Each structure stands twice: as C-alpha cells, then as structure tokens.
VORO-670278 format. One record per residue: residue in one letter; x, y, z of N, C-alpha, C in turn. Coordinates in steps of 0.05 Angstrom, whole numbers, plus 5000, padded with zeros to 4 digits. Layout:
AXYZXYZXYZ ...
***
This chain:
X413786720736415986700714418486840727 X417787090736419887220748421387060774 X419586900789420686750814422486510801 X421586420779422986180772425586180758 X425886490746428286500733430086610761 X429186740781431386780800431786500816 X430186290814430986020824432985920808 X432485900786434285750765437385920760 X437086160774439686310769441586250798 X439686210816440986160843442485850841 X441585710823442185430819444885440799 X444285600784446485580764448685750769 X448685950781451286120789452985990808 X451985850824453785670843455385450830 X453985380806454985090792456985220778 X456485490765458685520746461485640761 X460785750789462985820804464585540811 X463285360817464685110828466785020812 X466284990782468084910763471085070766 X470585330770473485480776474585460805 X473585340822474485310846476785120854 X478685230867481385050867482185110903 X480084940921479985020949481884990965 X483684810961486384750980488284670964 X490484590982493284500963492484240949 X493184260923493084050902489984050891 X488384260903485684230890483984030907 X481484020894478983840908480383600921 X480083590951480683360965483883350969 X484983480955488283510953488983240937 X487583190911488283020894490383070875 X490683340869492283410846491283420817 X488383380817487683330794485383590796 X485983780773483983990771481383960758 X479484110766476484060755476684250729 X478284460726478684540696480484380679 X479584380657480984280632481984440609 X480884670611481984880589483585060601 X486685110589488785250602490085320575 X491885560579493685610551494985460553 X496285360522498185150516501185250521 X502085560518504185680525503685910533 X505886020549505986270559509186400563 X509586620567511886710575512086930589 X513587100592513487410607512287590593 X512687520566510787720552508287610533 X507487360540505787250524503587100542 X501087190539498587020556498687080587 X500587270595500787320624498687560630 X496387510640493787680641494587920664 X496087840687497088050704499287910724 X500588050738502788020755502988220774 X502888130802502688350818504988190843 X505888430855508888320875506588260902 X507688040914507088050944509088020962 X507988230984510088281006510588051023 X512588051035513787781055514587631036 X514687361052515387111038513086871045 X513386701026511486461030511886301011 X511686051010510885860993507885660992 X506485781006503985741005502485720978 X500685550966499385580946496785760942 X496385920918494186070921491585890923 X489785980936487285850933484885990920 X483085890907481786010885478985920894 X477586080900473786080904472886310896 X471386240872469786430852471386580839 X471386860843472787050833474987120860 X475487020877477287070896479486950895 X482087060904484286890905485586960930 X486286760946487786770969490286640977 X492086790995494286680997495386731028 X497886571035498486721064501686821056 X502887001071505287091074505987201100 X508887201105510387261127511887501120 X510987731134511788021127513388081150 X515788191140517988291165519388501150 X521188611165522688881157525088781145 X525788531156528188361146527488211122 X529288181106528888021079528887751086 X526687581087526587301091525587151066 X526087271042525787121011526986891017 X525786641011527686411011529086330981 X531886180990533586170967532485940949 X533585890925533185620913534485390924 X533685150906535184990923537984920927 X539284970897542084980900544185100917 X542385390927543485590947542485490973 X540285390977539785271002541285021011 X541884840995543384611004546584611014 X547284851013549684911018550185041048 X547485071062547685161091547384951107 X547985021133548784811158546084611159 X543884781154541084561155541384321135 X542184431117542284181097544983921103 X546384051115548383821127547483681154 X545083701161544683651186544983781213 X545884051205546784211228544984471236 X542584371236540484521238540084661261 X540984541286541184591308542884821313 X545084901299547085101303545885351292 X543785341280542185641270540385741288 X539885981291537886121309535886251291 X533186301304531186471291532286711283 X530786811265531987151255530887301277 X532287481286531387711302529287911293 X527187861285525588081268522487961278 X521288201279518388161277516888071252 X515187931252514087761235510787811231 X509887871215506687961215505787641192 X504287511208503387311188500387371182 X500187451151498087481139496587301121 X494087401115492387331095491687511075 X491887431047491687671025489587551012 X488087740998485987660982486187920957 X486187710930485887850905484087770895 X483187990870481687920850482587750829 X481487550819482687340807482487440778 X480787630771481187680739482687940739 X483588090755484688340751487388340768 X487788180790489988170807490088370828 X487588560824487788760849487788620879 X489288750893489188660920486688750934 X484488590947482388720955482988750989 X484488581008484988651028487288481040 X488988551063490688401071490288451102 X490588191119489988191143491888081161 X493088151184494788021197493587821221 X493687571221492587431238494287391269 X496887411266498587381284501087551285 X502587621308504987801300506687731325 X509787701316511587671332514487561322 X516087491346518787361337518787131330 X519386981308519086711308520986541331 X520286341338521286231356522985991352 X523085891326525285731316525985811290 X528185701278528985871255528485611236 X528685741207527985521185530185531163 X529385311145531985331128531885551106 X533585611090534085861078532085811048 X531485581047529585521020526585481031 X526185491056523885471067522485771079 X519985771081518786041094517285961110 X516586241129515186221153511486241143 X511086171114508586141111508585981086 X508785731090509185531072506585321066 X505085341094502485191095500285321074 X498885161060496885261038494085321057 X492985561054490385591069488485431051 X485785381064483785301048481385451048 X479385421038476585641032474585461024 X472185541032469385481027467485741022 X465085681022463585891015463286101042 X463585981066463486101095466086281104 X468286161095470886331099473486231088 X475486291097478086291085479486201112 X481285911112481985841142484885781132 X487085881156489885901150490785791175 X493285661167494585551187497585651191 X498885691206501585821213502885631227 X504785411216505685211239508185341253 X509185541248511485681262510685811289 X507685831285506485971316504585781324 X503385611307501485391317498485521313 X498285731301495785841296494285751276 X491485731282489685621258487385841263 X486786001244484986171246482586191218 X480286341219478686381200478086681197 X477686711173476487011160474286971145 X472687141143470387171121471587291097 X469687271074471187381055471387691052 X471187871070471588141077474188171093 X475287951098477587961116477387981146 X474687971157474387991185474587751197 X476287751223477387491237474087371250 X473787121241471787001253472486811278 X474986601278475686541300478286471304 X480086381316482486321320482886071341 X484785921338485485741359488785671356 X489985631379492485601382493785301387 X494985191374496384931379499384901390 X500585141390503585161397505185191381 X508185251386509685271362512185061375 X513284941355515384661362516884681341 X519684601351522084561332521584341312 X523284371291522784111269525384041263 X525683831253528083631240529783821230 X532583861237534383991225533884331219 X532084401235530684671234529684781210 X528584561200527684661167525384811168 X523384811190521284921191518784751183 X516284921186513984731180512784721152 X510684631143509884601113507484461111 X506184321130503484191124501684401119 X500184311098497684511090494984381104 X493284561103490784491111488884301097 X486584131104485284031086482384061096 X480184111078477584141089475384021070 X473283931086471183781072468383841088 X466583991070463884121086464584251108 X463884251132464084391154466384371172 X468084211160470684131179473584231163 X474884371180477684401170479584191183 X481484141172483383941187486284021189 X487284011209490284091211492083871221 X494083871212496283701215498483831224 X499583751251501183891260503683731274 X505483601257506983391264510083531272 X511083551290514083701296515383521318 X517683601328518683491344517883501372 X515883671372514083691401511283651400 X510083601373507183491373506583331352 X504583161359503382971342500382971331 X499683301326496783361329495683321301 X493883121304491483231281488683261292 X487583461280484983531292483383641272 X480583661280478583771259477183951277 X476984191266475384391273472884511262 X470884591273468484671257469284921245 X467984881221469085131197467485451206 X465085381221463385641226464785801257 X464885591271465085651300467885631313 X469885471296472485441302472585261330 X470585131339469984931359471484691350 X473184531363474284301362472284091360 X472783921339470583641332471983411347 X474483381343475983241347479483211347 X480583091358483383081362484882831371 X487182781352487982541362491282611366 X493182501378495382551385497682301381 X499382351364500882041355502882061385 X503381771388504681721416507781871409 X508681781386512181881384511682091366 X512882371371512982551355515482631336 X514382691312517282711293516282881271 X517883041262517483241240516383121215 X513983291207513183171175512083391160 X512683411136511683691119509583591099 X508783361099506583261084504283321094 X501683351077499583491079497083291088 X495883301102492983101103490983081076 X490382871066488882891046486482711051 X483682801029481282671043481282441016 X481782201020481081991003478481880995 X476981980974474381940968474381650953 X474681440961474981140947472381050943 X472580780929470180690921468080600947 X469380590971467780500995467180621010 X468780901016467881061039470081291034 X469881551055471581771054472981761076 X475581801074477581721095479381991095 X480282061120482582251124485082111126 X487382191114489982041114491882261126 X493282161140495782291149498382151148 X500682271147503082131144505982251157 X507482111172509282221182510982031201 X513182011209514581861225514581561217 X514481451190514281211186511581121190 X509081311193506581161199504881361180 X502981221172501081331156498481181173 X496281381180494281271194491281441176 X489481271177486581331163485081351185 X483481581184480881661199478481731189 X476781661205474081741191473982041198 X473082251180473282491179471582631200 X468982491206466982611226467582551248 X468582321262469282251284472382241299 X474282201278476682171279477481901288 X475781731290476081461292477881351272 X480081191284482081071267480780781256 X481480861225480080591208482380381202 X484980511199487580311193490080491202 X492380301204494680401209496680241193 X498580361180500980291168503480421178 X504980241191508080281200510280131190 X512180181198514979981187515280011156 X514180201147514880271117515680611116 X517480631098518180941090516281071081 X514581261100512381381091512781681083 X511381871071512082081059511782261084 X513982401080514482661099514782911086 X516282911065517283161049514483201024 X513283021021511183061000508782901013 X506682890997503982841005502582520989 X501082400996500182210985498282280966 X498482110940496682120920494381940921 X492081980906490181800913488281790886 X486681600879484481610864482381450875 X480181420863478081260868478880970873 X480780830868481180590874483480550894 X485680720895487980630906489480890914 X491080870936492981100945496181000936 X497681210932500081170919501881320941 X503881220952505981360974508881180975 X510281370980513181280989514881481002 X517381481005518681701016521781691007 X522681901005525781950994526882171010 X529282161016530582391029533782401022 X535382571026538082681021539582381027 X538482231047540281971054539381751043 X537081721043535581461034533181461010 X532381210997530481230981528881000989 X526581020994524280801001523080710978 X521280470979519980380955517480590949 X515880520924513480630919511680500923 X509780540934507280330944505080390928 X503080230925500280250912498880030937 X496580150944494780050965491980060955 X490279880955487479960945485679960970 X483380050970481180140995480479891005 X479879921030478179681044479979571071 X482379711075484179641097482479691124 X483579561142482479561169484479481191 X484379621211486479501235489579591228 X491079461240493579501237494879311210 X496079431189496679251166499579301159 X500979411180503679401179505479101174 X506979111154509278851149511478801175 X511878571175513478501197516078631188 X516378551165519378701153519478991143 X521279091150521179371138520879391114 X519379541101518679631071518079411054 X516879191067515978971052513179001047 X511678861032508878871028507378861048 X504778881046502478831064500278791054 X497978671075495678701062493878941053 X492678911026491679111014493879250998 X496779160997498279280982498379170956 X497479290933497279220904499979110884 X502079350893504579350876506179530895 X509379450887511279610897513379670880 X514479880882516979870861519279990881 X521179780883523679860899524780120892 X525680260915527180530908525880710891 X522680700888521280890873520181100887 X520881150913519781310930519981660924 X517881780924518082030913519882280931 X520982480923522182610939520282810945 X520683120941519083360951516383330936 X516583380908513883350891511983150898 X509183130903507782970913506882850882 X506682560884506182400863502482460857 X501882420829498882460829497982270801 X495282200809494182000792491982130775 X492182060752489982100726488081930732 X487681700748486181470748487281190734 X488181290709489281050694492281070698 X493681310700496281300704497581440731 X499681420739501081530761503781620752 X504181880762506082020755507782130777 X510282110776512382140800514882350785 X515182560795517282740789519582710806 X521882740800524382640816526382840800 X526783080810528183310799527183400776 X528483300751527083390728526683090714 X526182880728525582660711522682550719 X520882510699518482410699518082140694 X516882020717515981680716513781630711 X512181480691509581410689509581140690 X507281110709506880770717503680760712 X502980470699500280430699499280350724 X496980510728495880570759495280330769 X494080130754493479860771495179640774 X496879590751499179430752501479500767 X502179690760505079870770507079820756 X506379790729508079750701509080010699 X511980050699513080310691512980350661 X511680530648511480560619513180730610 X514580950621516881040615517981220634 X520381340632522781490652523581640631 X522681910635524482120612525082420629 X527482460620528082760631526182940616 X525183140633523483310617525283580607 X525283600579526783810567526484110582 X528984220581528684470592527884540623 X527684300641526584320669529084280679 X529084410708531784340729530184230750 X530884320772530284210798526484300801 X525284090805522484120811522084070842 X520484300851519784230882516784250886 X515184400867512384450864511284160856 X508684140866507183860863505983940832 X506683640818504783650791502183630789 X500883770768497383800771497183680743 X494583490748493383400724491183540713 X491383680689488783840680488083780654 X485783590656484383460630486283280620 X487283290597488883100587492183210586 X492783430609494883500607496483490637 X498583410642500083410663502283670668 X501183850687503184110689505584100708 X507984110698510584100718511884340712 X511984430742513184690739516684670757 X518684760747521184740765521085040777 X523885060796524485260807525085490792 X525985450771526485650759524585810739 X522085720741520285830723519185730696 X520685460696520685310671518285140672 X516385140658514284940660513584730638 X512584540634511984360614509484260622 X508184180596505584100596506183820579 X505183540597506083320582503083220576 X502883060560500982920553499982710569 X497382650581496782450601496282210583 X497582040587497781760575500681580579 X500881340559502581150561505381230551 X505481470536507881530521508881830525 X511181830529512582120541511482300512 X510482530517509982750496509583030511 X511483200501510983480514509383650497 X507583800505505483850484505084220488 X506784310508506484570514508084630543 X508084940546509084970569509385240567 X511385370585511885690588514685730608 X515085980605517186040621516686370642 X517086390666516986640679519686660693 X519986880703522586950715522087010744 X522186760758521986810788522786540796 X522686500828523686290837520986130845 X520085900843518585770845518385480863 X516785490886516885250898513585220902 X511785380899509285420907508085200889 X506185000890504884890876502485060856 X502385050837500685230815497385190820 X495685340827493285320827491285380797 X489385250796488285190768484985310767 X484485480757481085510751480185700731 X477785670719476385850704478285920676 X479985720664481585790639484185930650 X484985930670487486050684489685880697 X491785980700494185800715494586060735 X494786010760495986190783498386070793 X500686220790503386160799504086370818 X505586290841506186410865509486390863 X510586650856514186570858514386760884 X517286780889518586890910517987200913 X517387260887517287550891514387680881 X512887510862510287620852508687370849 X505887480847504287240837502787310813 X502687090791502687140765499787000755 X497787140737495986950727496386900695 X496486730686496686560662493586530652 X493086680630490086640616490386710585 X489586500567489786590542488186820532 X485886850545483687100534482887270558 X482987540561482187660579479487640587 X478287640612475887630621474487910626 
***
C-alpha cells in the first residue's frame, strides 16, 4: 500500500505542476494560449499584487515559469541601459533609419539568468553566462536581453543575440553547456530579439541578422548540435520560431526576410517554404490546430494578414507579391500585424494594433469587430488567451481582459506603474509582469 501511494504521488505531482508551467515565449509551443484559466479579474498597485521585486539591469525577455520557479534574463551594467517607452524611442536616429550613426555603449555588460521563487518573489540565484562590451548598438526602446529563455525539467536555456551565446543551466544555476553562434549587426541598429523554442530534448534557435541566417537545434542535455540550416540571404528578423502542432504533424516555423519556412523539428528537413509575401519580422506567427496566421507591418508599409491551412509541401510562393497561394484559406489586405503577435483561440483570431483590437472568425476570415480598447495606449507585448479571456497589456502598465467571443466586451483589467514591453507569463492562478524596473506577481489569493 505504501509503495502504491508513492507511485500515485509520483504521477500526480508532475501533472499538477504541468498545468502551472509557461515554459517559453507565449507559453506552450509559443501559441499564446495559456493552460491556466483562473486569474484575477482586476488588480492595481494596491490590490492583488502578491509581490513586487526589483530586477537589476535591463531586459524585455518574458518570465518563464516551471513549477514554483520563475526564470528571466537581464543585461547588467554600471551604465543605465533601461529602455525608453515607444514615444521616446521613436524620436531617436534609429527610428529614422539612421541606426548606422549610433555606436554601442562603452560599458561592460554581464548577461545573466535569474531564478525567483514564484510564490514569494525571493531571488534564489543569479548567474552570469557571458561578459564583455557589446559589439553593436541597440534601439533606445530595445534591450540587450530581449530574447525570452525556455525551460523544462532538465534545465533553463538562454540565448543572447547580442553575443550569439546559447547556454544551459540546471535549476541550481550551474552551467551545463554553452554554444557560440557569433554577434552580428541588425537593421537600423535595433538589436536582436528572437526568443528560443523548445520541444522534448531539443532547443531551437533563430539567429537572423545582417550577417547570419541561422536556424539550429541543440540537444538540451549535452548542448550538441543536432541540425542547422543557413538561409541563403541574411536579413534581420525579431520574430521567434514556433512549433505548430497541427492536425497532420508537428512543424517548426521560422520567419524573416519575406520568407517563411517549415522544418521537421527532428531532422531540420524543409517541409515547405513561402516567399514573395510580407512575412512577420517584428512579431511572430500565430497558430491553432487547423491554421497559421501571419503578416507584417512596419513604419513604412503594411502587408496583408494571411491564414494558411496545414498540409503544404514544397515551394508554395505566389508569383505576384502578397497574392494568395496554395493552402491559403483567406487574406485581408493591409491587415498585417505590427509588433504584438496575433493569437488564435481556435474559433477566433485576435490582432492588436497600437490600442485597436481586431477580431476575426478564424475559419472564414470574417472580421467580427474592430474596437479601441478603453484606457489602453501603445501595445508592444503580445496578447495571451487565458480561458475565456484575452489579456492585453500596454506599455504604460494598463491591462484589459476582453471576453473571448464574437462581440467586444471588456470584463476586467488592471494598472501597474512601470514600462512594459515584455509579454506576461501565466500559471497557477497568477499573472507575472516584467517591467523595466521590476517583476510583479498578480494573484487573487496568497499561496
């Protein structure tokens, strides 16, 4: 009987912990849909904030939640490298296409991984993975630690695009392995920002810059390279690779330089490619079991919003720029998203543009509504679906919970005093917000 109790406990404990995990950028498979469904409906600086802890250095990486441990990365320096908000950042030379006139800061940076206790906010450890002076500048609204890490039961995996360093630590902060991919310049000196992806025993890195077009898979335990593909033409992209677990198969998708590619996650073999469309570079692809949704927008042009069903093979590129293609189910002209990644609940697709929320019927592409979200300003963080709610966070700390469905209805939200570009993490009944100054846990009841 005692042995049976231990066996049952060994099964139930991991299952209980799994529901709380938010293991990579936008959660499981990078979908933007949280496994958690119960969160606070309202919060403020004085209500439902379980804890707030300052984070040294600067970073826009999303917090990663595994069990009761919360991980994030940061770039620590004696010089103030705190990022500016959007309105301040766009007034700089980089935003005017003059990034080549700026220089990297003359300071030594420690690129670090931090571990916090998710229930108390206590920092358990902080480890430096690499140290030195940055080779290239970044935009004043960006950071040197914008790439979100990933984690599983074996370790925490971090990528710093500014140095090209990929590394793994165990849950005690001890270095397991490290690989170097090289540091390269980016368009307009904006800096890097592609987060990692993870599946079983593989961690996936997208390093698309002006000098590299690397998409690679590493063994999570040993750090050994499993496969690597290099794009023929290099160009900067800040989108993150995602794992598309569709009705037919599991695919690894990467986007940049007007090219989306699908690869077999195990071998790296290319399954299909789509070029001659404005692909996501500032945001990432959205996916559900049936389709993916993507498009691109920048200060100079707005491309279409596409929906594409599973099952493509080979080169499916249209002959005419931004035209429909094989396996394209629908398209909306000039509907391409900007910085926040779109998200699908399965039935509905949501796209956030500044503070405007657009809702589409996922299967048909019919736009159900386009509404300004009250009290919200500029949105940089990606929206997250949490049960029947859509969480939208703007850079000023205003948040709205919108009811998932065909009609626009705000059913909750909150306000925190900080600057927010980092996408929130969700798990175990709590919301985790990473601001420019601090890390916040919003929870209805203490644990």
